C-alpha positions in Angstrom: -60.9 -37.4 3.6 -59.2 -40.2 1.8 -56.3 -42.2 3.2 -54.0 -40.9 0.4 -54.5 -37.3 1.4 -53.8 -38.1 5.0 -50.6 -40.0 4.3 -49.2 -37.5 1.7 -47.8 -35.1 4.2 -46.2 -37.9 6.2 -44.7 -39.4 3.1 -43.3 -36.0 2.0 -41.8 -35.4 5.4 -40.2 -38.8 5.6 -38.8 -38.4 2.0 -37.2 -35.0 2.7 -35.6 -36.3 6.0 -34.1 -39.3 4.2 -32.9 -37.1 1.3 -31.1 -34.7 3.6 -29.1 -37.2 5.5 -25.4 -37.5 4.9 -24.2 -40.2 2.5 -22.6 -43.2 4.1 -20.1 -43.9 1.3 -17.9 -41.5 -0.5 -18.3 -41.0 -4.2 -15.6 -41.6 -6.8 -13.2 -38.8 -7.8 -12.7 -38.4 -11.5 -9.4 -36.4 -11.3 -8.0 -36.5 -7.8 -5.0 -34.3 -8.8 -7.4 -31.5 -9.4 -8.7 -31.8 -5.8 -5.5 -32.5 -4.0 -2.8 -30.7 -5.9 0.9 -31.4 -5.3 2.3 -28.4 -3.5 6.0 -27.5 -3.5 7.7 -25.4 -0.8 9.0 -22.1 -2.0 12.6 -22.9 -1.6 12.4 -26.6 -2.4 13.7 -28.1 -5.7 11.2 -28.5 -8.4 11.6 -31.0 -11.2 9.0 -29.2 -13.3 10.9 -25.9 -13.9 13.8 -25.2 -16.2 16.2 -24.1 -13.4 14.9 -26.6 -10.9 13.7 -23.9 -8.5 10.1 -23.6 -7.2 10.3 -19.9 -6.5 10.7 -18.1 -9.8 11.9 -14.5 -10.5 9.3 -12.2 -12.0 9.4 -11.7 -15.7 11.7 -8.7 -16.6 9.7 -5.5 -16.9 6.8 -6.6 -14.7 5.4 -4.1 -12.2 4.0 -5.2 -8.9 0.2 -4.7 -8.5 -0.6 -1.2 -7.1 2.9 0.2 -7.8 3.6 3.0 -10.3 7.2 3.3 -11.4 8.9 6.7 -10.9 11.3 7.5 -13.7 13.7 9.7 -11.7 17.0 9.1 -10.1 18.2 10.2 -6.6 20.2 13.2 -7.9 19.9 16.9 -7.5 19.3 17.4 -11.2 16.5 14.8 -11.1 15.0 16.5 -8.1 14.8 19.7 -10.0 13.3 17.9 -13.0 10.7 16.3 -10.7 9.8 19.7 -9.4 9.1 20.9 -12.9 7.3 17.9 -14.2 5.3 16.4 -11.3 2.0 17.7 -10.0 0.1 16.5 -7.0 -2.7 14.2 -8.2 -4.5 14.2 -4.9 -7.6 16.5 -4.9 -7.5 18.7 -1.8 -10.5 18.1 0.4 -11.1 18.2 4.2 -10.5 14.4 4.4 -7.2 14.4 2.4 -6.0 17.3 4.6 -6.7 15.3 7.7 -5.0 12.2 6.2 -2.0 14.2 5.2 -1.7 15.8 8.6 -1.9 12.4 10.3 0.7 10.9 8.0 3.0 14.0 8.6 2.7 13.7 12.3 3.5 9.9 12.2 6.5 10.0 9.8 7.8 13.6 9.7 7.0 15.5 12.8 9.6 13.6 14.9 12.3 15.5 13.0 10.6 18.5 11.4 8.2 19.3 14.3 4.4 19.6 14.0 4.6 23.1 12.4 7.5 22.2 10.1 10.0 24.5 11.9 12.7 21.9 12.3 12.1 21.6 16.0 10.9 18.0 16.3 11.5 16.0 19.5 14.8 14.5 18.2 16.1 17.6 16.4 18.7 18.1 19.1 20.1 14.6 18.5 20.5 15.0 14.7 21.5 17.9 12.5 18.6 20.3 12.5 16.3 19.7 9.5 15.4 22.7 7.4 12.3 24.6 8.4 9.5 24.7 5.8 9.4 28.5 6.3 12.9 28.9 5.0 13.2 30.5 1.6 14.8 27.5 0.0 12.2 25.0 1.2 9.2 27.4 0.8 10.1 27.8 -2.9 10.2 24.0 -3.6 7.4 22.9 -5.9 5.2 19.8 -5.1 7.2 17.5 -7.4 10.4 18.3 -5.7 9.0 17.7 -2.2 7.6 14.4 -3.5 11.1 13.5 -4.8 12.7 14.3 -1.5 10.2 12.1 0.4 10.7 9.3 -2.2 14.5 9.3 -2.5 15.6 11.2 0.6 17.9 14.2 0.8 21.0 14.8 2.9 20.5 12.9 6.1 16.8 12.3 5.5 16.2 8.7 4.4 13.8 7.6 1.7 10.3 6.9 2.8 9.2 5.1 -0.4 9.2 1.7 1.3 7.0 2.9 4.2 4.6 5.2 2.3 2.6 4.6 -0.8 2.7 7.2 -3.6 -0.7 8.5 -2.5 0.4 8.9 1.1 3.6 10.8 0.0 1.4 13.1 -2.1 -0.9 13.7 1.0 2.2 14.6 3.0 3.4 17.0 0.2 0.0 18.7 0.4 0.3 19.1 4.1 3.9 20.4 3.9 2.8 23.0 1.3 0.1 24.1 3.7 2.7 24.5 6.4 5.0 26.4 4.0 2.2 28.9 3.2 1.1 29.2 6.8 4.6 30.3 7.9 4.7 27.9 10.8 1.4 29.0 12.3 -0.8 26.2 13.6 
């Protein structure tokens, strides 16, 4: 075997070790502002904007990501209109039924009770909420129930800030199940 063939692996190994070592000097930066941008605090003055503020208001008419606007007001007439116009977009499956029940038990059962009879743990401390088996509530369509959860009704507050639209529709589906079950588990 020739000397070159014996030294070749050693030369390759030494070259790879030398090539993989960290550089001892730092290279030049072409545009340092691109690497280290000048950050402004949200409430600090900013000379680069028209009004001098860093935190800008969103453009009029913009909609936050994941949010769908609801074009109804918090009135009785609008609640009736929502009952006529809105349909539950959530497809009923075993999974959505369980999700709706869990959400109902978290947000609604404390007042309405687990079976929707208006006998929740705090029902004695507040005016009794209506039972889902009552004629008035049993005849409410899905859109009206959604409107009530979204805007509130009577002493019931709005849950729009705590629950997404999908979660509200899941609760509506569960409430309708309780309406038809007549308070049976």
